[in-house]
C-alpha positions in Angstrom: 0.0 0.0 0.0 2.9 2.4 0.7 4.2 1.8 -2.8 0.7 2.6 -4.2 0.5 5.9 -2.3 4.0 6.9 -3.4 3.3 6.1 -7.0 0.1 8.2 -6.9 2.0 11.0 -5.1 4.7 11.2 -7.8 2.1 11.0 -10.6 -0.1 13.8 -9.2 2.9 16.0 -8.4 3.8 16.0 -12.0 0.2 16.5 -13.3 -0.5 20.0 -14.6 -4.2 19.6 -13.7 -3.6 21.4 -10.5 -3.9 24.6 -12.4 -7.7 24.3 -11.9 -8.7 26.2 -15.0 -11.6 24.5 -16.9 -12.0 27.6 -19.0 -8.3 28.0 -20.0 -7.9 30.6 -17.2 -10.6 32.9 -18.6 -13.2 34.4 -16.3 -16.7 32.9 -17.0 -19.0 35.7 -18.4 -22.2 33.8 -19.2 -24.5 31.3 -17.4 -23.3 28.5 -19.6 -19.6 29.2 -19.0 -20.2 29.5 -15.3 -22.0 26.2 -15.3 -19.3 24.4 -17.2 -16.7 25.9 -14.9 -18.6 24.7 -11.9 -18.9 21.2 -13.4 -15.3 21.0 -14.4 -13.2 22.4 -11.5 -14.0 19.7 -8.9 -13.0 17.1 -11.5 -9.9 18.6 -13.1 -8.5 19.5 -9.7 -7.5 16.0 -8.5 -7.2 17.2 -4.9 -10.9 18.3 -5.0 -11.9 15.2 -6.9 -10.1 13.0 -4.3 -11.9 14.8 -1.5 -15.4 14.2 -2.9 -14.6 10.6 -3.7 -13.3 10.0 -0.2 -16.5 11.8 1.1 -18.6 9.3 -0.8 -16.7 6.4 0.5 -17.0 7.6 4.1 -20.7 8.4 3.7 -21.3 4.8 2.7 -20.5 3.6 6.2 -22.9 6.1 7.8 -26.7 5.9 8.3 -28.3 8.6 6.1 -24.9 9.0 4.5 -26.5 10.9 1.6 -27.4 13.7 4.0 -23.9 13.9 5.3 -22.5 14.0 1.8 -25.0 16.8 1.1 -23.6 18.6 4.1 -20.1 18.6 2.4 -21.5 19.8 -0.9 -23.4 22.7 0.8 -20.3 23.6 2.8 -18.3 23.8 -0.5 -20.8 26.3 -1.9 -20.7 28.3 1.3 -16.9 28.3 1.2 -16.8 29.4 -2.4 -19.3 32.2 -1.6 -17.0 33.3 1.3 -14.1 33.6 -1.1 -16.2 35.6 -3.5 -17.2 37.8 -0.6 -13.5 38.5 -0.1 -12.9 36.4 3.0 -9.2 35.6 3.3 -7.7 32.3 4.2 -3.8 32.4 3.9 -2.2 29.3 2.4 -5.6 27.8 1.6 -4.1 25.2 -0.7 -2.1 23.8 2.2 -5.3 23.4 4.3 -7.0 21.8 1.3 -4.1 19.3 1.0 -4.2 18.5 4.7 -8.0 18.0 4.6 -7.7 15.6 1.6 -4.9 13.6 3.4 -7.0 13.4 6.5 -10.0 12.2 4.6 -7.9 9.5 2.9 -6.4 8.3 6.2 -9.8 8.1 7.8 -11.0 5.9 4.9 -8.4 3.4 6.0 -10.1 3.1 9.5 -11.8 -0.2 10.2 -14.6 1.4 12.2 -16.7 4.2 10.9 -16.6 7.6 12.5 -19.3 8.7 14.9 -21.9 10.5 13.0 -21.4 13.8 14.7 -17.6 13.6 14.1 -18.3 12.7 10.5 -20.6 15.7 10.0 -18.0 18.0 11.5 -15.3 16.6 9.3 -17.4 16.8 6.2 -18.4 20.4 6.8 -14.8 21.5 7.7 -13.4 19.8 4.6 -16.2 21.3 2.5 -15.6 24.8 3.6 -11.9 24.8 2.9 -12.2 23.0 -0.4 -15.0 25.3 -1.4 -13.0 28.4 -0.5 -10.2 27.2 -2.8 -12.7 26.5 -5.6 -14.2 29.9 -5.2 -11.0 31.5 -6.5 -11.9 30.6 -10.1 -15.2 32.6 -10.1 -14.3 35.5 -7.8 -14.8 38.8 -9.6 -17.4 37.4 -12.1 -20.8 38.8 -12.6 -23.8 37.5 -10.6 -25.2 35.2 -13.4 -22.1 33.1 -14.0 -21.5 32.9 -10.2 -24.9 31.4 -9.7 -24.4 29.0 -12.6 -21.0 28.1 -11.1 -22.6 27.2 -7.8 -25.2 25.0 -9.5 -22.5 23.1 -11.5 -20.3 22.8 -8.4 -23.2 21.3 -6.3 -24.5 19.1 -9.1 -21.2 17.4 -10.0 -20.1 16.9 -6.5 -23.4 15.4 -5.4 -23.4 13.1 -8.4 -19.9 11.8 -7.7 -20.4 11.4 -3.9 -23.7 9.5 -4.4 -22.2 7.3 -7.1 -19.2 6.4 -4.9 -21.4 5.8 -1.9 -23.7 3.6 -3.8 -20.8 1.7 -5.4 -19.2 1.0 -2.0 -22.5 -0.1 -0.5 -23.1 -2.5 -3.4 -19.9 -4.3 -2.4 -21.1 -4.9 1.2 -21.6 -8.7 0.5 -18.2 -8.9 -1.2 -16.0 -7.8 1.7 -12.7 -8.3 0.0 -13.7 -6.2 -3.0 -15.1 -3.5 -0.7 -11.9 -3.4 1.3 -9.8 -3.1 -1.9 -12.0 -0.3 -3.2 -11.7 1.6 0.0 -8.0 1.2 0.1 -7.6 2.5 -3.4 -9.8 5.5 -2.6 -7.9 6.1 0.6 -4.6 5.9 -1.3 -5.9 8.2 -4.0 -6.9 10.9 -1.5 -3.6 10.6 0.5 -1.6 10.8 -2.7 -3.5 13.8 -4.0 -3.1 15.7 -0.8 0.6 14.7 -0.4 1.3 15.8 -4.0 0.2 19.4 -3.2 2.3 19.5 -0.1 5.3 18.3 -2.0 4.6 20.8 -4.8 4.4 23.7 -2.4 7.5 22.6 -0.6 9.4 22.2 -3.9 8.5 25.7 -5.0 9.1 27.2 -1.6 5.6 28.6 -1.5 
């Protein structure tokens, strides 16, 4: 497993997708562009993708897991709105990386988190990931911002519910379920560690 995490870390560190620009760096100016940007950024940013995949995996072990996953999604929208509202979080990408690593490590736990702890973790991770995602749309007009929020919520909800359902479908095949969870955990840890390595390498 350590080799898997290391391989993922090296791959992700070299991946240019961390730029997080679904629109080639251009500010969305229409509803359609805002929607596409909202749909794209949680996917092309592998750290944010790893976070929502880990959320779906963790939600699978919780009663009413869909509501907990929804809490994460809502928190990302609130975090993005805070960024647009000119809230300031220094070194936000480091906090994003740490949150993704934490989510990945928790996936490796044999026992599920208590529901209140899971909710607190989901909200905290959602706020910081959403704040980072809000950078893309900050400064845009109201219409593309609204569309961005819609896309952001839609794609993350779809991914989280798909992962949650997939993990739950494997409940009667314990070995496959364990393998899937380990792969997801390794992906999240690798994505988060890649950002930390990248920041350290650039001295940022």
